N, C-alpha and C positions, 0 to 999 in steps of 0.2 A: 531428741526429735530430729527427723531428717527433713530435708527440703524435697517436696514432691516434684519440683521441676527438674532436678538433677538425679533423682533416684538415689539419694544419699551420697553421691560422689561429690567431692569438692569441686567448686566451679573451676573450669579450665582444665580439668584432669583428662588424661588420655584414657581410652577404654582399656580395661585391665586384661582382656582376652587377646591382645595383640592385633586387633583389627585396626585398619587405617581409619583416621578421622574422616568424616564425610567432607566432600568438597564444599567450598563456600556456596551458599545459596545464590541463585540468580537474582539480581536486583536490577530493576528497570524503572527509571523515573522519567517522566516527560517534563523537560525543563522549559520548553516553549513550543508553541505551534502557531503557524501563521500562513497567510496567503502570500506566496512569492510572486505569482502572476495570475491575472484573471482577465478574460476577454469574453464578451457576450455580444453576438451579432444577431439582431432580429431582422432577418432577410424579408420576412413578410411585411414588416413596417416600411422597409426601404423600397421594395419593388412591388409590393402588393401580391395577392394571390387570387386567382380566379377559379371558380368551379368548386367541386367537392374536395374536402380535405380529409385525408386519412393518415395521421402522423405515424411515423415509424422511427423509433429511437435506436441509435447506434452508440455504443459506449466503447471507448478504447482506453486502456490503462497501461501506463508504464511506470517503472519504479527506478529510483537511483538512490544510492547511499554513499556517504563519504565521511571519513574521519575528520574530526575537528581538532584544533591544536591542543585543547585541554585533554587531560587523561580521561579515558573511558567515555568520551563524548562523541556522538555521531549525529549527523544530519541525514534524515531520510526524506526524500522528495517523491511525492506521488503526483503523477501527471494524469489528468482526466480530460478526455475530449468527448463531449456529448453532442451528437449531431442529430437533428430531427429532420427527417425527409418525408415529403408527401409521397406515400406509396403509389398514388395514382399516376403521377407524372415524374416522380423522382427528383422534384425540385426541393432544394434545401429551404427549410422553414426557419431554423435558427442553428447557431453553432456556439457552443460554450466550451471554453478551455480554461482549466483550473490547474495551477501548480500549487500544491499544498504541502508544507514541510513541517517536520517536527524535529526538535533537538532532544536527543535522548542521552541519559547517563546510564550506561549499561556495565554491570560488573558481574563476574562469576560465570560468564559464558566462555567455554573453551574456544580457542582461536579457530579450530576447524568447524565450529558450529556458528560462528559469529555472522558470516554472510547470510545463511538462510534465516537466522534470527532477525537480522536487520531487514530482510526483504519479505518476511512473512509476518512476524509478530508486531513489528513497529507499524506497518501500514494497517494492520488489523486494529490497532489501538486508535489510529487516526480516522478510520473509516466513518464512524458515526458523525464526526464533525464535518467531514467532506460531504457526506450525504445531505446534511442540513444546509451547508453553504450552497450546494448545487440546487437544491429544491427552492431555496429562497431567491437565488439569482434568476432562475428560470421563471419563477412566479412573478418576480419584480420586472422581468422582461416582457410580460404580457401573455404568458402561457400558463397552463395548469402546472402546478408544482410536479416535479419529476421525483418520485420516490424510488431511487435506485435500489435494485436488488442487491443483497449481500454478495461480496466478491470472495471467491475461493482463492486466497493468496497462495496456498500450497500448490494448487494446480497451475496458477500463473507462474510461480517460480519454476516448476517442473517444465513448463512449456519453454521458458527462457533458457533453461539448461539444455534442453533438446535442440533448440534453435542454435545455440552456441556450438554444440557438439557437431551438428550438421554443417555449420559454417567452417569448423575446423577440419572437416573431412573434404573440403574443397567446395562447399556451398551447393552441392547438388543432392537432390533426394536419393535415397537408397534405391538401387536397381535401375537408375537412369544412366545411360551411357554419356560419355563426354561428347560435346558437340565438336 
């Protein structure tokens, strides 16, 4: 009788046709996630607001990642800044800043693909928790909860690469002369 999971080959055997063994599978574990920094300012409560209110939400996102002393462990920090502005007079209604971090154990990712993995996949895993924290904080601050739209972390990563490439070329947009 043969073992169905190995197609009759002994466990640990190399393929008989000379093919290379598959590279190790990518493994990612979230070891911890936490709020590193949180600030909420309710400007409306501090200064008051008069007249008609038409809130306009502005969201800024930045990412950072660093290697931790333990093997295969990385800390990824997602920084969110949510600013609500009254579109009628451009006065700020509230400002919420959240630095949310995750500690990840990552194995099996080739070195040349590690940076995009850290800046795309890890923030994608943290996003549902960030969304919930922001909604709760904004609601607890006296405003309707803000259900943030999903973020395209691939596009965000590409924008950052383009910004760095432009900065490396002297910091001027293409086609603009030097001053």
